[in-house]
C-alpha positions as CSV (number, residue, x, y, z in Angstrom):
1,M,127.0,33.4,40.7
2,D,127.3,31.4,44.2
3,L,124.0,30.8,45.4
4,Q,123.6,29.6,48.9
5,Y,120.4,28.1,49.7
6,I,117.6,28.1,52.7
7,S,116.9,24.6,53.6
8,N,113.6,24.1,55.8
9,E,113.6,20.7,58.7
10,R,112.1,18.6,55.7
11,G,115.2,19.1,53.4
12,E,113.1,22.2,50.5
13,K,114.5,24.8,49.6
14,T,112.7,27.8,50.8
15,A,115.0,30.8,50.1
16,V,118.4,31.4,48.1
17,I,121.0,34.6,49.0
18,I,123.0,35.8,46.3
19,P,126.1,37.5,46.1
20,I,125.1,41.6,47.0
21,Q,127.0,42.7,43.7
22,E,124.7,40.1,41.8
23,W,122.1,42.1,43.6
24,N,123.2,44.9,42.7
25,N,123.6,44.3,39.0
26,L,120.2,42.6,38.8
27,T,118.7,45.4,40.2
28,A,120.4,47.8,38.4
29,K,119.2,46.2,35.1
30,H,115.0,45.8,36.5
31,E,113.5,48.6,37.7
32,D,110.9,46.7,39.5
33,L,112.7,45.1,41.8
34,K,114.7,47.6,43.1
35,E,110.9,49.0,43.4
36,L,110.4,45.4,45.8
37,S,113.3,46.5,47.6
38,E,112.3,50.0,48.4
39,E,109.1,48.7,49.7
40,V,110.5,46.2,52.2
41,K,112.2,48.5,53.7
42,S,109.7,51.0,54.0
43,I,107.3,48.2,55.7
44,K,110.3,47.5,58.2
45,G,110.2,51.4,59.0
46,L,106.6,50.3,60.0
47,V,107.3,47.9,62.1
48,Q,108.6,48.3,66.0
49,K,109.8,46.3,68.1
50,K,107.7,45.6,71.8
51,K,109.1,45.6,74.9
52,P,107.3,43.5,77.6
53,S,107.1,46.6,79.1
54,D,104.2,47.4,75.9
55,F,101.8,45.1,77.2
56,I,101.3,46.1,80.9
57,G,97.6,46.2,81.5
58,I,96.1,44.6,78.2
59,V,94.6,41.8,80.2
60,S,92.4,42.7,83.5
61,K,93.5,40.8,86.5
62,E,90.4,38.5,86.6
63,E,91.7,37.7,83.2
64,A,95.2,36.5,83.9
65,E,93.6,34.7,86.7
66,E,91.6,32.2,84.9
67,M,94.5,32.3,82.2
68,Q,96.4,30.9,85.3
69,D,94.0,28.5,86.4
70,Y,93.1,27.0,83.0
71,L,97.7,26.9,82.5
72,K,97.4,24.5,85.9
73,K,94.5,22.7,85.0
74,A,96.0,21.9,82.3
75,R,99.4,21.1,83.2
76,G,98.1,18.8,85.5
77,E,96.7,16.7,83.2
78,W,99.5,16.0,81.9
79,D,101.1,14.5,84.5
80,R,99.0,11.4,84.5
81,D,100.2,7.9,85.0
82,F,100.3,5.8,81.3
């Protein structure tokens, strides 16, 4: 079986990719894996991608201005000479 590994930035293995035929064989032998696969598909169906326009009006103009002022102040602190 040809396996592929996914590693994090520290080189630690975090996931494995198996060939689809092997996955099909495993799910045919083990019904619980098939059920898990179906659960993942149903969860993905519930998650909808958001567009930037979906967030219009969530923050009031006053709150947005306060955040902008805070960011300007914080960025100014980065410009200090050390």
